GUKETI-662955 format. One record per atom (N, C-alpha, C, O): residue number from 0; residue in one letter; atom name; x negated, y, z. Coordinates in steps of 0.2 Angstrom, whole numbers, plus 5000, padded with zeros to 4 digits. Layout:
! GUKETI-662955
SITE   seq   type   atom      x      y      z
SITE   NUM      A     CA      X      Y      Z
...
***
This chain:
! GUKETI-662955
SITE   seq   type   atom      x      y      z
SITE     0      M      N   5125   5069   5056
SITE     0      M     CA   5119   5066   5059
SITE     0      M      C   5114   5072   5061
SITE     0      M      O   5113   5076   5057
SITE     1      S      N   5111   5071   5067
SITE     1      S     CA   5106   5076   5069
SITE     1      S      C   5099   5074   5067
SITE     1      S      O   5098   5068   5066
SITE     2      F      N   5095   5079   5068
SITE     2      F     CA   5088   5077   5066
SITE     2      F      C   5085   5072   5071
SITE     2      F      O   5080   5069   5069
SITE     3      D      N   5087   5072   5077
SITE     3      D     CA   5084   5067   5082
SITE     3      D      C   5089   5061   5084
SITE     3      D      O   5087   5058   5089
SITE     4      S      N   5094   5060   5079
SITE     4      S     CA   5098   5054   5080
SITE     4      S      C   5096   5049   5075
SITE     4      S      O   5093   5051   5070
SITE     5      P      N   5098   5042   5076
SITE     5      P     CA   5096   5037   5071
SITE     5      P      C   5100   5038   5065
SITE     5      P      O   5106   5041   5065
SITE     6      Q      N   5097   5037   5059
SITE     6      Q     CA   5101   5037   5053
SITE     6      Q      C   5106   5031   5053
SITE     6      Q      O   5111   5033   5050
SITE     7      Y      N   5104   5025   5055
SITE     7      Y     CA   5109   5020   5054
SITE     7      Y      C   5110   5016   5061
SITE     7      Y      O   5115   5014   5062
SITE     8      G      N   5105   5016   5065
SITE     8      G     CA   5105   5012   5071
SITE     8      G      C   5109   5016   5077
SITE     8      G      O   5110   5022   5076
SITE     9      E      N   5111   5013   5082
SITE     9      E     CA   5114   5016   5088
SITE     9      E      C   5108   5017   5093
SITE     9      E      O   5104   5012   5094
SITE    10      V      N   5109   5022   5097
SITE    10      V     CA   5104   5023   5103
SITE    10      V      C   5108   5024   5109
SITE    10      V      O   5113   5027   5109
SITE    11      S      N   5106   5020   5114
SITE    11      S     CA   5110   5021   5121
SITE    11      S      C   5107   5027   5124
SITE    11      S      O   5102   5030   5122
SITE    12      A      N   5110   5029   5130
SITE    12      A     CA   5108   5035   5133
SITE    12      A      C   5101   5034   5136
SITE    12      A      O   5097   5038   5137
SITE    13      G      N   5099   5028   5138
SITE    13      G     CA   5093   5026   5141
SITE    13      G      C   5087   5025   5136
SITE    13      G      O   5081   5025   5138
SITE    14      Q      N   5089   5025   5129
SITE    14      Q     CA   5084   5024   5124
SITE    14      Q      C   5085   5030   5119
SITE    14      Q      O   5087   5028   5113
SITE    15      P      N   5083   5036   5120
SITE    15      P     CA   5084   5041   5115
SITE    15      P      C   5079   5040   5109
SITE    15      P      O   5073   5038   5110
SITE    16      A      N   5082   5042   5103
SITE    16      A     CA   5078   5042   5097
SITE    16      A      C   5075   5049   5096
SITE    16      A      O   5079   5053   5094
SITE    17      L      N   5069   5050   5098
SITE    17      L     CA   5066   5057   5097
SITE    17      L      C   5063   5058   5091
SITE    17      L      O   5060   5054   5088
SITE    18      A      N   5064   5064   5088
SITE    18      A     CA   5062   5066   5081
SITE    18      A      C   5054   5065   5081
SITE    18      A      O   5052   5063   5076
SITE    19      G      N   5051   5067   5086
SITE    19      G     CA   5044   5067   5086
SITE    19      G      C   5041   5060   5086
SITE    19      G      O   5036   5058   5082
SITE    20      E      N   5044   5055   5089
SITE    20      E     CA   5042   5048   5088
SITE    20      E      C   5043   5045   5081
SITE    20      E      O   5039   5042   5078
SITE    21      R      N   5049   5047   5078
SITE    21      R     CA   5051   5045   5071
SITE    21      R      C   5045   5048   5067
SITE    21      R      O   5043   5044   5062
SITE    22      R      N   5044   5054   5067
SITE    22      R     CA   5039   5057   5063
SITE    22      R      C   5032   5054   5064
SITE    22      R      O   5028   5053   5059
SITE    23      A      N   5030   5053   5070
SITE    23      A     CA   5024   5050   5071
SITE    23      A      C   5023   5043   5068
SITE    23      A      O   5018   5041   5065
SITE    24      Y      N   5028   5039   5068
SITE    24      Y     CA   5028   5032   5065
SITE    24      Y      C   5028   5033   5058
SITE    24      Y      O   5024   5029   5054
SITE    25      L      N   5032   5037   5055
SITE    25      L     CA   5031   5038   5048
SITE    25      L      C   5025   5041   5045
SITE    25      L      O   5022   5039   5040
SITE    26      T      N   5022   5045   5049
SITE    26      T     CA   5015   5048   5048
SITE    26      T      C   5010   5042   5048
SITE    26      T      O   5005   5042   5043
SITE    27      A      N   5010   5038   5052
SITE    27      A     CA   5006   5032   5053
SITE    27      A      C   5007   5028   5047
SITE    27      A      O   5002   5025   5044
SITE    28      L      N   5013   5027   5045
SITE    28      L     CA   5015   5023   5039
SITE    28      L      C   5012   5026   5032
SITE    28      L      O   5009   5023   5028
SITE    29      D      N   5013   5033   5032
SITE    29      D     CA   5010   5036   5027
SITE    29      D      C   5002   5035   5026
SITE    29      D      O   5000   5034   5020
SITE    30      A      N   4999   5035   5031
SITE    30      A     CA   4991   5034   5031
SITE    30      A      C   4990   5027   5028
SITE    30      A      O   4985   5025   5025
SITE    31      A      N   4994   5022   5031
SITE    31      A     CA   4993   5015   5029
SITE    31      A      C   4995   5014   5021
SITE    31      A      O   4991   5010   5018
SITE    32      V      N   5000   5017   5019
SITE    32      V     CA   5001   5017   5012
SITE    32      V      C   4996   5020   5007
SITE    32      V      O   4994   5017   5002
SITE    33      V      N   4993   5025   5009
SITE    33      V     CA   4987   5029   5006
SITE    33      V      C   4981   5024   5006
SITE    33      V      O   4978   5023   5001
SITE    34      A      N   4980   5021   5012
SITE    34      A     CA   4974   5017   5012
SITE    34      A      C   4975   5010   5008
SITE    34      A      O   4970   5008   5005
SITE    35      R      N   4981   5008   5007
SITE    35      R     CA   4982   5002   5002
SITE    35      R      C   4980   5004   4995
SITE    35      R      O   4977   5000   4991
SITE    36      G      N   4982   5010   4993
SITE    36      G     CA   4981   5012   4986
SITE    36      G      C   4987   5010   4982
SITE    36      G      O   4991   5006   4984
SITE    37      G      N   4987   5013   4976
SITE    37      G     CA   4992   5011   4971
SITE    37      G      C   4999   5015   4972
SITE    37      G      O   5003   5015   4968
SITE    38      M      N   4999   5019   4977
SITE    38      M     CA   5005   5023   4979
SITE    38      M      C   5003   5030   4981
SITE    38      M      O   4998   5031   4984
SITE    39      S      N   5008   5034   4981
SITE    39      S     CA   5007   5041   4983
SITE    39      S      C   5013   5042   4988
SITE    39      S      O   5018   5039   4986
SITE    40      C      N   5012   5046   4993
SITE    40      C     CA   5018   5047   4997
SITE    40      C      C   5018   5053   5002
SITE    40      C      O   5013   5057   5002
SITE    41      G      N   5023   5055   5005
SITE    41      G     CA   5023   5060   5009
SITE    41      G      C   5030   5060   5013
SITE    41      G      O   5035   5058   5011
SITE    42      V      N   5030   5063   5019
SITE    42      V     CA   5035   5064   5024
SITE    42      V      C   5040   5070   5021
SITE    42      V      O   5037   5075   5021
SITE    43      V      N   5046   5068   5020
SITE    43      V     CA   5050   5074   5018
SITE    43      V      C   5057   5073   5022
SITE    43      V      O   5059   5068   5024
SITE    44      P      N   5061   5079   5022
SITE    44      P     CA   5067   5079   5026
SITE    44      P      C   5073   5076   5021
SITE    44      P      O   5073   5078   5015
SITE    45      R      N   5077   5072   5023
SITE    45      R     CA   5083   5070   5020
SITE    45      R      C   5089   5070   5024
SITE    45      R      O   5089   5067   5030
SITE    46      A      N   5094   5074   5023
SITE    46      A     CA   5100   5075   5027
SITE    46      A      C   5097   5077   5034
SITE    46      A      O   5101   5074   5039
SITE    47      G      N   5092   5081   5035
SITE    47      G     CA   5090   5083   5042
SITE    47      G      C   5086   5078   5046
SITE    47      G      O   5084   5079   5051
SITE    48      T      N   5084   5072   5042
SITE    48      T     CA   5080   5067   5045
SITE    48      T      C   5074   5065   5041
SITE    48      T      O   5074   5065   5035
SITE    49      P      N   5068   5065   5044
SITE    49      P     CA   5062   5064   5040
SITE    49      P      C   5062   5057   5038
SITE    49      P      O   5064   5052   5041
SITE    50      V      N   5060   5056   5031
SITE    50      V     CA   5059   5049   5028
SITE    50      V      C   5052   5050   5025
SITE    50      V      O   5049   5055   5023
SITE    51      L      N   5049   5044   5023
SITE    51      L     CA   5043   5043   5019
SITE    51      L      C   5045   5042   5012
SITE    51      L      O   5048   5037   5010
SITE    52      H      N   5044   5047   5007
SITE    52      H     CA   5045   5046   5000
SITE    52      H      C   5039   5043   4997
SITE    52      H      O   5033   5046   4998
SITE    53      V      N   5039   5037   4994
SITE    53      V     CA   5034   5033   4991
SITE    53      V      C   5035   5032   4984
SITE    53      V      O   5040   5030   4982
SITE    54      I      N   5030   5034   4980
SITE    54      I     CA   5030   5032   4973
SITE    54      I      C   5024   5028   4970
SITE    54      I      O   5019   5027   4973
SITE    55      N      N   5026   5024   4965
SITE    55      N     CA   5021   5020   4962
SITE    55      N      C   5016   5025   4958
SITE    55      N      O   5019   5029   4954
SITE    56      A      N   5010   5025   4959
SITE    56      A     CA   5005   5030   4957
SITE    56      A      C   5004   5030   4949
SITE    56      A      O   5003   5035   4946
SITE    57      E      N   5006   5024   4946
SITE    57      E     CA   5005   5023   4939
SITE    57      E      C   5012   5024   4936
SITE    57      E      O   5012   5025   4929
SITE    58      S      N   5017   5024   4939
SITE    58      S     CA   5024   5024   4936
SITE    58      S      C   5028   5028   4941
SITE    58      S      O   5032   5026   4945
SITE    59      P      N   5027   5035   4942
SITE    59      P     CA   5030   5039   4947
SITE    59      P      C   5038   5039   4947
SITE    59      P      O   5041   5041   4952
SITE    60      R      N   5041   5037   4942
SITE    60      R     CA   5048   5036   4942
SITE    60      R      C   5051   5030   4946
SITE    60      R      O   5056   5030   4948
SITE    61      R      N   5046   5026   4948
SITE    61      R     CA   5048   5021   4953
SITE    61      R      C   5046   5023   4960
SITE    61      R      O   5040   5024   4962
SITE    62      S      N   5051   5024   4964
SITE    62      S     CA   5050   5027   4971
SITE    62      S      C   5055   5024   4975
SITE    62      S      O   5061   5021   4974
SITE    63      V      N   5054   5024   4982
SITE    63      V     CA   5058   5022   4987
SITE    63      V      C   5057   5027   4993
SITE    63      V      O   5052   5031   4993
SITE    64      E      N   5062   5027   4997
SITE    64      E     CA   5061   5031   5003
SITE    64      E      C   5062   5026   5009
SITE    64      E      O   5067   5022   5010
SITE    65      V      N   5058   5027   5014
SITE    65      V     CA   5058   5023   5020
SITE    65      V      C   5059   5027   5026
SITE    65      V      O   5056   5033   5027
SITE    66      G      N   5064   5025   5030
SITE    66      G     CA   5066   5029   5036
SITE    66      G      C   5063   5025   5042
SITE    66      G      O   5060   5020   5042
SITE    67      C      N   5064   5028   5048
SITE    67      C     CA   5062   5024   5054
SITE    67      C      C   5068   5025   5059
SITE    67      C      O   5069   5031   5061
SITE    68      D      N   5071   5020   5062
SITE    68      D     CA   5076   5020   5066
SITE    68      D      C   5075   5016   5072
SITE    68      D      O   5071   5011   5072
SITE    69      F      N   5078   5018   5078
SITE    69      F     CA   5078   5014   5084
SITE    69      F      C   5084   5009   5084
SITE    69      F      O   5090   5011   5085
SITE    70      V      N   5082   5003   5082
SITE    70      V     CA   5088   4998   5081
SITE    70      V      C   5086   4992   5086
SITE    70      V      O   5081   4989   5086
SITE    71      D      N   5092   4990   5089
SITE    71      D     CA   5091   4984   5094
SITE    71      D      C   5086   4984   5099
SITE    71      D      O   5082   4980   5100
SITE    72      G      N   5085   4990   5102
SITE    72      G     CA   5080   4991   5107
SITE    72      G      C   5072   4992   5104
SITE    72      G      O   5068   4992   5109
SITE    73      A      N   5071   4993   5098
SITE    73      A     CA   5065   4994   5095
SITE    73      A      C   5065   4998   5089
SITE    73      A      O   5069   4999   5086
SITE    74      W      N   5059   5002   5088
SITE    74      W     CA   5058   5006   5082
SITE    74      W      C   5056   5001   5076
SITE    74      W      O   5052   4997   5077
SITE    75      R      N   5060   5003   5071
SITE    75      R     CA   5059   4999   5065
SITE    75      R      C   5059   5003   5059
SITE    75      R      O   5062   5008   5058
SITE    76      F      N   5055   5001   5054
SITE    76      F     CA   5055   5005   5047
SITE    76      F      C   5061   5002   5043
SITE    76      F      O   5062   4995   5043
SITE    77      V      N   5065   5006   5040
SITE    77      V     CA   5071   5004   5036
SITE    77      V      C   5071   5007   5029
SITE    77      V      O   5068   5012   5028
SITE    78      W      N   5074   5004   5024
SITE    78      W     CA   5075   5007   5018
SITE    78      W      C   5080   5012   5019
SITE    78      W      O   5086   5011   5021
SITE    79      A      N   5078   5018   5017
SITE    79      A     CA   5082   5024   5019
SITE    79      A      C   5089   5024   5015
SITE    79      A      O   5094   5026   5018
SITE    80      A      N   5089   5021   5009
SITE    80      A     CA   5095   5021   5005
SITE    80      A      C   5101   5016   5008
SITE    80      A      O   5107   5017   5008
SITE    81      T      N   5098   5011   5012
SITE    81      T     CA   5103   5006   5014
SITE    81      T      C   5103   5005   5022
SITE    81      T      O   5108   5002   5025
SITE    82      G      N   5098   5007   5025
SITE    82      G     CA   5097   5005   5032
SITE    82      G      C   5095   4998   5034
SITE    82      G      O   5094   4997   5040
SITE    83      E      N   5093   4994   5029
SITE    83      E     CA   5091   4988   5030
SITE    83      E      C   5084   4988   5032
SITE    83      E      O   5079   4992   5030
SITE    84      T      N   5083   4984   5037
SITE    84      T     CA   5076   4984   5041
SITE    84      T      C   5071   4981   5036
SITE    84      T      O   5072   4976   5033
SITE    85      I      N   5065   4984   5036
SITE    85      I     CA   5059   4982   5032
SITE    85      I      C   5055   4978   5037
SITE    85      I      O   5052   4972   5036
SITE    86      G      N   5053   4981   5043
SITE    86      G     CA   5049   4978   5048
SITE    86      G      C   5048   4982   5054
SITE    86      G      O   5050   4988   5054
SITE    87      P      N   5045   4980   5059
SITE    87      P     CA   5044   4984   5065
SITE    87      P      C   5038   4989   5064
SITE    87      P      O   5034   4988   5060
SITE    88      V      N   5038   4994   5068
SITE    88      V     CA   5033   4999   5067
SITE    88      V      C   5026   4997   5069
SITE    88      V      O   5021   5000   5067
SITE    89      D      N   5025   4991   5072
SITE    89      D     CA   5019   4989   5074
SITE    89      D      C   5016   4984   5069
SITE    89      D      O   5011   4980   5070
SITE    90      D      N   5020   4983   5063
SITE    90      D     CA   5017   4979   5057
SITE    90      D      C   5017   4983   5051
SITE    90      D      O   5020   4982   5046
SITE    91      A      N   5013   4988   5051
SITE    91      A     CA   5012   4993   5046
SITE    91      A      C   5010   4989   5039
SITE    91      A      O   5012   4991   5034
SITE    92      T      N   5005   4984   5040
SITE    92      T     CA   5003   4981   5034
SITE    92      T      C   5008   4977   5031
SITE    92      T      O   5009   4977   5025
SITE    93      G      N   5012   4973   5035
SITE    93      G     CA   5018   4970   5032
SITE    93      G      C   5023   4974   5028
SITE    93      G      O   5026   4973   5023
SITE    94      V      N   5024   4980   5032
SITE    94      V     CA   5029   4985   5029
SITE    94      V      C   5026   4988   5022
SITE    94      V      O   5030   4989   5017
SITE    95      V      N   5020   4990   5022
SITE    95      V     CA   5017   4992   5016
SITE    95      V      C   5017   4987   5011
SITE    95      V      O   5018   4989   5005
SITE    96      D      N   5016   4981   5012
SITE    96      D     CA   5016   4976   5007
SITE    96      D      C   5023   4975   5004
SITE    96      D      O   5024   4974   4998
SITE    97      A      N   5028   4976   5008
SITE    97      A     CA   5035   4976   5006
SITE    97      A      C   5036   4982   5001
SITE    97      A      O   5040   4981   4996
SITE    98      I      N   5034   4987   5003
SITE    98      I     CA   5035   4993   4999
SITE    98      I      C   5031   4993   4992
SITE    98      I      O   5034   4994   4987
SITE    99      A      N   5025   4990   4993
SITE    99      A     CA   5021   4989   4986
SITE    99      A      C   5025   4984   4982
SITE    99      A      O   5025   4985   4976
SITE   100      R      N   5028   4979   4985
SITE   100      R     CA   5031   4974   4981
SITE   100      R      C   5037   4977   4977
SITE   100      R      O   5039   4976   4972
SITE   101      S      N   5041   4981   4981
SITE   101      S     CA   5047   4984   4978
SITE   101      S      C   5045   4989   4973
SITE   101      S      O   5049   4990   4968
SITE   102      L      N   5039   4992   4973
SITE   102      L     CA   5037   4997   4968
SITE   102      L      C   5033   4994   4962
SITE   102      L      O   5032   4997   4957
SITE   103      G      N   5031   4987   4963
SITE   103      G     CA   5027   4984   4958
SITE   103      G      C   5020   4987   4958
SITE   103      G      O   5018   4987   4952
SITE   104      T      N   5017   4989   4963
SITE   104      T     CA   5011   4992   4963
SITE   104      T      C   5005   4987   4964
SITE   104      T      O   5006   4981   4966
SITE   105      H      N   4999   4989   4963
SITE   105      H     CA   4993   4984   4963
SITE   105      H      C   4988   4988   4968
SITE   105      H      O   4987   4994   4967
SITE   106      A      N   4986   4984   4973
SITE   106      A     CA   4981   4987   4978
SITE   106      A      C   4975   4990   4974
SITE   106      A      O   4973   4987   4969
SITE   107      G      N   4973   4995   4977
SITE   107      G     CA   4966   4998   4975
SITE   107      G      C   4967   5003   4969
SITE   107      G      O   4962   5006   4967
SITE   108      V      N   4973   5004   4967
SITE   108      V     CA   4974   5009   4961
SITE   108      V      C   4976   5016   4965
SITE   108      V      O   4981   5016   4968
SITE   109      I      N   4972   5020   4964
SITE   109      I     CA   4973   5027   4968
SITE   109      I      C   4973   5032   4962
SITE   109      I      O   4968   5033   4958
SITE   110      R      N   4978   5037   4963
SITE   110      R     CA   4978   5042   4958
SITE   110      R      C   4979   5049   4962
SITE   110      R      O   4979   5054   4959
***
């Protein structure tokens, strides 16, 4: 897998998955996670591909990694471990809620 190819989805020649786009979407999600509270996060490389590593601020051992792939003609946030879609990149609030539920966090808790 290269840095600018999808981790799980397929990309046609007419729809390239650019590393800059992936990183931009993950950076925007990073800001949304921080704004919600209860979690800490950062964009880190995994197997040459950037992912968002998110932890529960009160229980740092609880963590998830979120990727961003071009799937079925659209950019989507995915669980990095499985490739399962969390939601489209234009629904950061819904994706952040799903991440918070998976980590058992509460809004407004910032550390």
